[in-house]
N, C-alpha and C positions, 0 to 999 in steps of 0.2 A: 512122567510126566508129558513127553512128544506122542507116547502111544498114547493117552489120554485127549489129544488133540488129534491125532488122526485119525481114532473112531468118531467120536466127534464131527469133524470132516464126513467122513464115511456116512453117519446119520446124517446128516442134512442131503447127500447125495440119493441116498437109499429114501429117506421119509417122502423129497419130494422132486422127481425125477425131470419132471415138467420146469418148475424154477432153474434144475440144477443146467439144464441141459438149453434153456431161453439165456439163460448169463454167458456159458461158454459161446454159444452163438452170436450171440451183441457183440465179447470181447475179441470172438474170431474176425468177424464180420467189421469193427470199426477198427483195428490192430490191420488186418488186409491193406482196408485199406488206404491207410497212413503208411504203412511202410511200402507199399507200393509205387505212392506218388500220387492214388486219381485223386486220392482230400488232399485238403489239409488237412495238420493236426488238429486247428480247432475244431474243427468240422469232427472229426469221430471222436474229441472229447466229450461236443453236443450229444452225438449220437447217442455217447453212454450216459450222458445224463438222461436223457429221454427213455430210452430203449431200459435200463436196467427197474427206471420205478415203475414201467409197464410192466415189463417182468411181475414182477414181485406183488404190486393191483389185480394181475391175471390169474397170479398163483392163488393170490387168497380168497379171491373170487369161485376159482375152481372148488376150493374146498371149499365154502359155503354150501355154496351149488351140489357139493356131495356129502353134506353134513344133511341137508332140509331134503332130499332122495330119499322113500323109504327105498325101505327094504325090502328087494323084490325076491329074496330064496325065498323065504318062508310063508 
């Protein structure tokens, strides 16, 4: 059971590197700002609330753009 969960998590990262990197970056920045006391925790939460859906939307748009682009190899 745990092995299947790990495989699925790895699959998510491998399938869409941009989304994984964007999520890690957003969480790291918001966490660092809150942990260091540079921003209040509510602001870090707001940053995550805005950044995570934005990353997901950009990931979906990139997938659509890739799917619509003609195959240039052939």
